[in-house]
FIKOLGU-43639 format. One record per residue: residue number from 1; x, y, z of N, C-alpha, C in turn. Coordinates in steps of 0.02 Angstrom, whole numbers. Example, Ala and Ser with C-alpha at 12.3 -4.5 7.8 and 13.67 -1.06 7.14 Angstrom:
BEGIN
k_n_east_n_north_n_up_ca_east_ca_north_ca_up_c_east_c_north_c_up
1_660_-284_390_615_-225_390_660_-165_390
2_642_-112_354_684_-53_357_645_2_394
***
This chain:
BEGIN
k_n_east_n_north_n_up_ca_east_ca_north_ca_up_c_east_c_north_c_up
1_7071_10880_5209_7082_10810_5223_7156_10793_5214
2_7183_10755_5261_7253_10736_5259_7267_10690_5200
3_7318_10707_5161_7339_10666_5105_7392_10617_5130
4_7382_10553_5116_7427_10502_5143_7466_10468_5087
5_7532_10459_5098_7574_10422_5052_7619_10375_5093
6_7659_10334_5059_7694_10280_5094_7754_10256_5054
7_7794_10215_5086_7842_10172_5051_7832_10102_5079
8_7827_10053_5034_7819_9983_5056_7881_9943_5037
9_7898_9897_5080_7954_9851_5068_7953_9798_5122
10_8003_9754_5121_8007_9700_5171_8078_9675_5172
11_8120_9700_5220_8105_9747_5274_8103_9819_5247
12_8087_9866_5291_8078_9935_5268_8109_9987_5316
13_8132_9965_5375_8156_10013_5425_8215_10055_5400
14_8254_10028_5352_8314_10063_5328_8298_10121_5281
15_8236_10126_5258_8219_10174_5205_8229_10246_5228
16_8260_10286_5184_8267_10358_5196_8208_10398_5167
17_8163_10364_5133_8108_10400_5100_8064_10440_5148
18_8047_10413_5208_8007_10455_5254_8041_10520_5273
19_8108_10519_5281_8145_10580_5297_8142_10629_5239
20_8150_10604_5177_8148_10647_5118_8080_10680_5111
21_8028_10640_5109_7961_10666_5098_7935_10705_5158
22_7954_10684_5218_7934_10721_5278_7964_10792_5278
23_8026_10798_5254_8058_10864_5248_8018_10909_5201
24_7999_10881_5144_7962_10921_5095_7892_10939_5120
25_7859_10893_5154_7792_10908_5182_7796_10967_5230
26_7848_10967_5272_7857_11022_5320_7874_11087_5284
27_7918_11083_5234_7938_11144_5198_7878_11178_5165
28_7832_11138_5138_7776_11166_5100_7712_11173_5142
29_7716_11155_5206_7658_11162_5249_7598_11122_5226
30_7611_11062_5200_7557_11021_5172_7527_10977_5227
31_7461_10971_5227_7426_10926_5272_7431_10856_5243
32_7487_10824_5257_7499_10758_5228_7545_10717_5272
33_7546_10651_5258_7589_10605_5294_7624_10559_5244
34_7681_10534_5264_7718_10485_5223_7748_10435_5272
35_7728_10373_5267_7749_10324_5316_7780_10262_5282
36_7826_10231_5318_7856_10168_5296_7812_10111_5322
37_7792_10067_5276_7748_10011_5294_7781_9946_5273
38_7791_9902_5320_7820_9836_5305_7764_9791_5280
39_7770_9772_5216_7720_9728_5185_7755_9665_5161
40_7736_9608_5190_7765_9545_5168_7739_9528_5098
41_7776_9491_5058_7754_9476_4990_7684_9446_4986
42_7666_9403_5032_7600_9371_5030_7544_9421_5044
43_7561_9478_5074_7510_9528_5093_7502_9583_5041
44_7538_9580_4986_7533_9633_4935_7462_9641_4907
45_7428_9587_4888_7360_9595_4861_7313_9631_4909
46_7319_9614_4973_7276_9647_5023_7293_9721_5028
47_7357_9737_5024_7377_9808_5027_7349_9846_4967
48_7348_9815_4908_7321_9848_4849_7245_9860_4856
49_7211_9819_4894_7140_9832_4908_7133_9897_4948
50_7180_9907_4994_7180_9970_5032_7191_10030_4986
51_7236_10021_4937_7250_10075_4890_7187_10093_4851
52_7154_10043_4825_7094_10056_4783_7036_10085_4824
53_7039_10076_4889_6986_10104_4932_6994_10179_4941
54_7052_10206_4920_7062_10278_4926_7098_10300_4989
55_7125_10251_5027_7159_10269_5089_7222_10311_5076
56_7256_10298_5020_7318_10333_5004_7313_10366_4935
57_7353_10420_4928_7360_10452_4862_7410_10415_4819
58_7454_10377_4851_7504_10338_4816_7564_10327_4861
59_7618_10301_4831_7676_10288_4872_7733_10258_4831
60_7786_10242_4867_7845_10211_4837_7847_10137_4851
61_7884_10102_4808_7892_10030_4813_7967_10015_4813
62_7989_9976_4862_8059_9956_4862_8065_9881_4869
63_8126_9857_4877_8140_9785_4879_8098_9751_4933
64_8067_9694_4920_8074_9652_4859_8013_9657_4812
65_7977_9713_4813_7912_9716_4780_7912_9750_4711
66_7970_9774_4687_7971_9816_4627_7946_9779_4564
67_7955_9713_4563_7931_9674_4506_7861_9646_4519
68_7849_9625_4581_7786_9592_4598_7725_9637_4589
69_7733_9703_4595_7675_9748_4591_7649_9755_4519
70_7689_9734_4469_7666_9739_4399_7597_9708_4391
71_7589_9647_4417_7527_9610_4407_7469_9639_4445
72_7483_9681_4495_7430_9709_4537_7408_9779_4515
73_7450_9813_4476_7431_9880_4453_7378_9876_4398
74_7336_9928_4393_7287_9931_4339_7320_9951_4273
75_7374_9989_4277_7413_10008_4218_7484_10023_4239
76_7532_10009_4195_7602_10021_4209_7632_10061_4151
77_7668_10114_4168_7700_10156_4118_7747_10114_4074
78_7747_10126_4008_7791_10087_3963_7864_10088_3983
79_7888_10145_4007_7959_10148_4028_7972_10104_4089
80_7924_10099_4133_7931_10055_4191_7935_9982_4167
81_7896_9966_4116_7899_9898_4088_7968_9885_4057
82_7995_9934_4022_8061_9927_3993_8114_9917_4047
83_8109_9956_4100_8157_9952_4155_8147_9887_4194
84_8085_9862_4195_8070_9800_4229_8056_9807_4303
85_8040_9869_4324_8027_9881_4395_7982_9942_4404
86_7940_9939_4454_7898_9995_4474_7922_10020_4542
87_7935_10084_4547_7955_10111_4612_7907_10165_4638
88_7857_10183_4597_7810_10236_4616_7739_10216_4597
89_7693_10222_4644_7622_10207_4632_7581_10271_4640
90_7535_10282_4594_7490_10339_4598_7418_10313_4594
91_7376_10334_4641_7306_10311_4643_7261_10367_4617
92_7219_10349_4568_7171_10396_4540_7105_10360_4528
93_7051_10385_4559_6984_10358_4548_6981_10283_4558
94_7013_10259_4611_7009_10189_4628_7054_10144_4587
95_7096_10172_4545_7143_10133_4505_7215_10149_4524
96_7258_10099_4518_7328_10106_4538_7372_10105_4476
97_7413_10157_4469_7456_10164_4410_7529_10158_4433
98_7567_10117_4397_7637_10106_4415_7685_10144_4369
99_7736_10174_4399_7787_10212_4362_7856_10192_4387
100_7907_10214_4350_7976_10207_4374_8010_10275_4366
101_8035_10302_4421_8067_10368_4419_8142_10364_4428
102_8170_10303_4430_8242_10296_4440_8282_10330_4385
103_8257_10324_4323_8295_10355_4268_8294_10432_4273
104_8238_10459_4298_8235_10531_4309_8281_10552_4367
105_8287_10508_4417_8332_10522_4472_8404_10523_4449
106_8422_10477_4404_8489_10474_4377_8505_10538_4338
107_8459_10558_4294_8470_10618_4254_8471_10681_4297
108_8425_10685_4345_8421_10744_4388_8484_10752_4430
109_8512_10697_4453_8573_10699_4493_8631_10726_4452
110_8640_10700_4391_8696_10723_4350_8685_10795_4326
111_8624_10813_4309_8610_10881_4287_8627_10932_4342
112_8611_10914_4404_8623_10960_4460_8697_10964_4479
113_8730_10906_4478_8799_10903_4503_8852_10915_4449
114_8833_10902_4387_8882_10909_4332_8847_10939_4271
115_8825_11002_4275_8789_11033_4219_8827_11027_4153
116_8791_11010_4101_8822_11003_4035_8852_10935_4022
117_8842_10888_4068_8874_10822_4061_8853_10786_3997
118_8794_10801_3971_8770_10765_3912_8778_10805_3848
119_8814_10862_3852_8825_10902_3791_8875_10866_3746
120_8856_10858_3683_8902_10826_3636_8899_10750_3642
121_8917_10715_3589_8916_10642_3591_8974_10613_3630
122_8959_10585_3688_9010_10553_3729_8994_10479_3736
123_9044_10436_3724_9034_10366_3738_9032_10356_3814
124_8991_10308_3835_8984_10294_3907_8999_10220_3920
125_9025_10207_3980_9035_10139_4004_8989_10129_4064
126_8945_10080_4059_8899_10063_4114_8921_9995_4141
127_8937_9993_4205_8960_9931_4236_8902_9898_4272
128_8888_9835_4253_8833_9798_4282_8777_9788_4232
129_8738_9736_4241_8683_9721_4195_8620_9701_4232
130_8611_9727_4292_8552_9711_4332_8497_9763_4323
131_8452_9766_4372_8395_9811_4368_8414_9884_4365
132_8465_9904_4403_8485_9974_4403_8514_9994_4335
133_8550_9947_4303_8578_9961_4237_8523_9975_4187
134_8467_9941_4193_8412_9952_4147_8387_10024_4150
135_8380_10051_4211_8357_10119_4219_8408_10169_4190
136_8472_10155_4201_8525_10199_4175_8526_10197_4099
137_8516_10139_4069_8516_10134_3996_8458_10174_3966
138_8400_10170_3998_8342_10210_3975_8358_10284_3979
139_8392_10305_4033_8410_10375_4040_8460_10396_3987
140_8512_10356_3976_8563_10374_3927_8536_10372_3856
141_8488_10329_3843_8457_10327_3777_8422_10393_3762
142_8398_10425_3813_8363_10489_3804_8411_10548_3796
143_8470_10543_3828_8511_10603_3834_8581_10597_3808
144_8608_10538_3802_8678_10532_3784_8685_10522_3709
145_8732_10557_3677_8738_10556_3605_8783_10502_3577
146_8822_10469_3619_8870_10420_3594_8847_10349_3607
147_8894_10302_3599_8880_10232_3613_8883_10220_3689
148_8845_10170_3710_8846_10151_3780_8871_10079_3783
149_8928_10068_3816_8958_10003_3822_8940_9973_3890
150_8904_9918_3889_8883_9885_3951_8934_9830_3968
151_8969_9839_4024_9020_9791_4045_8994_9751_4104
152_8999_9685_4099_8976_9642_4152_9022_9583_4160
153_9027_9558_4221_9070_9500_4232_9048_9441_4189
154_8981_9431_4185_8954_9379_4141_8931_9411_4077
155_8968_9400_4023_8954_9433_3960_8883_9418_3935
156_8860_9357_3944_8794_9338_3920_8739_9381_3950
157_8747_9401_4013_8696_9444_4044_8696_9513_4013
158_8755_9540_3997_8759_9604_3964_8729_9600_3894
159_8742_9546_3859_8714_9537_3792_8638_9533_3793
160_8611_9497_3842_8538_9491_3848_8507_9559_3862
161_8540_9599_3903_8513_9665_3920_8512_9711_3859
162_8566_9715_3822_8569_9762_3765_8524_9739_3708
163_8509_9674_3705_8463_9650_3654_8391_9668_3672
164_8377_9669_3737_8309_9682_3760_8291_9757_3758
165_8339_9799_3777_8327_9872_3777_8361_9900_3715
166_8322_9917_3666_8350_9941_3603_8382_10010_3612
167_8440_10018_3582_8475_10081_3586_8546_10072_3561
168_8587_10125_3566_8656_10122_3543_8701_10087_3594
169_8682_10024_3610_8715_9987_3664_8756_9929_3637
170_8813_9917_3670_8856_9860_3653_8875_9824_3718
171_8878_9758_3715_8894_9717_3773_8968_9698_3773
172_8998_9698_3833_9069_9681_3840_9080_9645_3906
173_9135_9609_3909_9160_9584_3972_9205_9637_4003
174_9225_9626_4066_9268_9674_4100_9335_9685_4064
175_9358_9633_4030_9424_9637_3997_9426_9691_3942
176_9369_9712_3917_9367_9760_3862_9378_9832_3885
177_9378_9844_3950_9380_9913_3974_9441_9950_3948
178_9499_9919_3950_9561_9953_3930_9557_9979_3859
179_9524_9941_3815_9518_9962_3745_9466_10016_3734
180_9420_10024_3780_9366_10073_3773_9381_10139_3809
181_9425_10137_3858_9433_10192_3905_9450_10259_3872
182_9494_10257_3822_9519_10320_3792_9464_10362_3761
183_9408_10331_3741_9354_10368_3708_9292_10375_3753
184_9302_10365_3818_9245_10365_3864_9238_10433_3899
185_9177_10460_3898_9163_10524_3931_9124_10517_3995
186_9097_10456_4007_9056_10444_4067_9064_10372_4088
187_9076_10361_4152_9077_10294_4181_9025_10291_4236
188_8981_10241_4233_8927_10233_4282_8932_10163_4312
189_8939_10159_4378_8935_10094_4411_8864_10082_4435
190_8832_10030_4408_8765_10012_4430_8765_9947_4471
191_8824_9919_4482_8829_9856_4520_8835_9872_4594
192_8835_9819_4635_8842_9828_4707_8915_9832_4728
193_8962_9826_4680_9032_9832_4697_9046_9903_4722
194_9078_9907_4779_9089_9971_4813_9059_9971_4882
195_9012_9925_4893_8983_9917_4960_9024_9866_4999
196_9025_9874_5065_9057_9826_5110_9130_9815_5093
197_9163_9869_5071_9235_9866_5059_9255_9834_4993
198_9208_9814_4951_9225_9784_4887_9248_9837_4838
199_9289_9816_4790_9314_9865_4742_9330_9829_4676
200_9338_9869_4622_9357_9842_4557_9433_9833_4556
201_9455_9774_4534_9526_9762_4529_9551_9765_4457
202_9506_9780_4410_9525_9780_4340_9517_9849_4307
203_9492_9897_4344_9474_9961_4315_9530_10012_4328
204_9568_10028_4278_9624_10075_4284_9600_10145_4264
205_9589_10186_4315_9565_10254_4302_9614_10296_4262
206_9676_10277_4264_9726_10315_4227_9718_10312_4152
207_9678_10265_4128_9667_10257_4056_9612_10304_4029
208_9574_10334_4075_9518_10376_4054_9541_10447_4038
209_9507_10482_3992_9524_10552_3978_9511_10595_4041
210_9549_10649_4048_9541_10693_4107_9472_10726_4108
211_9438_10726_4051_9371_10757_4048_9316_10708_4068
212_9334_10646_4084_9283_10595_4098_9249_10608_4165
213_9184_10595_4167_9143_10601_4228_9130_10530_4254
214_9139_10520_4319_9128_10454_4349_9074_10460_4402
215_9024_10416_4398_8969_10417_4447_8953_10346_4470
216_8926_10341_4530_8912_10276_4561_8842_10280_4590
217_8800_10231_4576_8733_10234_4606_8733_10210_4678
218_8787_10176_4699_8795_10158_4769_8806_10221_4810
219_8771_10228_4867_8782_10288_4909_8799_10270_4981
220_8811_10206_4995_8836_10186_5060_8895_10139_5049
221_8956_10163_5052_8977_10229_5074_8966_10283_5021
222_8965_10344_5043_8952_10400_4997_9009_10406_4946
223_9070_10400_4969_9127_10400_4924_9151_10328_4918
224_9130_10295_4865_9149_10225_4854_9222_10221_4832
225_9252_10162_4835_9320_10154_4809_9327_10178_4736
226_9275_10167_4696_9276_10190_4626_9283_10266_4623
227_9243_10302_4662_9245_10375_4661_9310_10401_4691
228_9335_10367_4742_9398_10387_4772_9455_10380_4722
229_9455_10324_4684_9506_10314_4633_9501_10367_4579
230_9439_10383_4558_9429_10433_4506_9455_10501_4529
231_9441_10520_4591_9464_10584_4617_9541_10586_4620
232_9570_10530_4639_9643_10527_4644_9676_10537_4575
233_9639_10523_4522_9664_10533_4454_9640_10600_4424
234_9610_10642_4466_9590_10708_4443_9526_10710_4403
235_9486_10658_4407_9424_10655_4368_9365_10683_4408
236_9316_10711_4374_9256_10737_4406_9212_10678_4428
237_9183_10682_4487_9141_10628_4512_9074_10654_4537
238_9024_10611_4535_8958_10625_4563_8937_10563_4604
239_8921_10573_4668_8901_10516_4709_8828_10497_4696
240_8807_10441_4725_8741_10414_4711_8684_10441_4753
241_8699_10481_4804_8645_10504_4848_8595_10548_4810
242_8620_10589_4765_8575_10634_4728_8524_10596_4687
243_8541_10536_4663_8493_10496_4625_8434_10477_4669
244_8448_10457_4732_8395_10441_4780_8350_10501_4791
245_8380_10560_4797_8340_10620_4812_8299_10642_4751
246_8329_10641_4692_8293_10666_4633_8239_10617_4609
247_8248_10551_4621_8195_10505_4599_8132_10514_4640
248_8138_10546_4698_8079_10556_4741_8035_10614_4719
249_8062_10659_4678_8025_10720_4660_7960_10706_4622
250_7960_10665_4569_7898_10655_4531_7842_10625_4572
251_7859_10579_4616_7807_10548_4658_7775_10599_4705
252_7816_10638_4739_7789_10689_4784_7743_10736_4747
253_7763_10756_4687_7722_10802_4647_7655_10771_4630
254_7655_10706_4613_7593_10672_4595_7546_10663_4654
255_7574_10649_4713_7531_10636_4772_7508_10700_4806
256_7552_10749_4811_7537_10808_4852_7526_10872_4812
257_7536_10870_4746_7520_10927_4704_7570_10983_4704
258_7629_10971_4731_7682_11022_4732_7746_10989_4709
259_7783_11022_4664_7848_10994_4643_7902_11020_4690
260_7932_10976_4731_7981_10999_4780_8050_11007_4748
261_8095_11039_4785_8163_11049_4762_8211_11007_4804
262_8263_10982_4771_8317_10947_4806_8366_11001_4828
263_8367_11016_4892_8407_11071_4918_8467_11045_4957
264_8518_11088_4968_8575_11068_5010_8553_11046_5079
265_8501_11078_5106_8475_11060_5172_8448_10989_5173
266_8410_10971_5122_8384_10903_5118_8441_10853_5113
267_8487_10867_5068_8544_10821_5060_8582_10812_5126
268_8593_10867_5162_8630_10864_5225_8593_10821_5276
269_8527_10827_5278_8487_10788_5326_8492_10714_5312
270_8488_10695_5248_8492_10625_5230_8564_10599_5238
271_8613_10640_5217_8682_10619_5223_8702_10605_5296
272_8672_10641_5342_8688_10632_5413_8667_10563_5438
273_8622_10530_5402_8599_10463_5423_8641_10407_5393
274_8688_10424_5349_8728_10373_5315_8791_10356_5355
275_8813_10294_5348_8877_10274_5376_8933_10296_5329
276_8981_10331_5355_9036_10356_5313_9097_10312_5322
***
């Protein structure tokens, strides 16, 4: 019997998930499908009835449904509750279980592209205090040995985030970067700055140690102004595309029973669809 999975969103045509999962289905010769389904917010409850009927093994959830599905799931993983978003649904015996794999995608991307990045206690700077920052903080709480400084344009938002997610976290405004830079081993941009030609005007890469790793969860463009600046200063960088690829692995394994690999071929196929 064909195993069916999906990604839902509104709109959904932009999603690269069908390309990712379709590549893995072909590689492993699995009798399965993965389709993008446009589901308007008002139609979510009806779609969940389809899930409970057994039509699908599960699927992914993207904007604008990552928060709305909480109330519709039969159970939600505690980490997904901490992150505040569900991006993966798994159906078992007529029940729908919600998970979040973004933090695994973040860790998998850095582990693959910068082995040893979390060895030793390194302070980190996380830029932004939105939903993506929550997933990164959960990841760093698991793996990073130093303090994590959350920098946001609106200090109150950073303070609210670090109070909600317990850990070695401190809130700062952008002005604090210069004082923190010398002891920073990792810089993570979780904000949308870097898209559509936007850039940071306060972040002096020259203040960071030469051993610092800089990563950006934005992957359009693949080399954001932040990463370009970091490279110009001789710093190691990791782009955000790998996070998209690695966050897909746990879902595929749950739906189709095979743990796929993020290969150079897969990355090349997805990268070819991006605007450079």
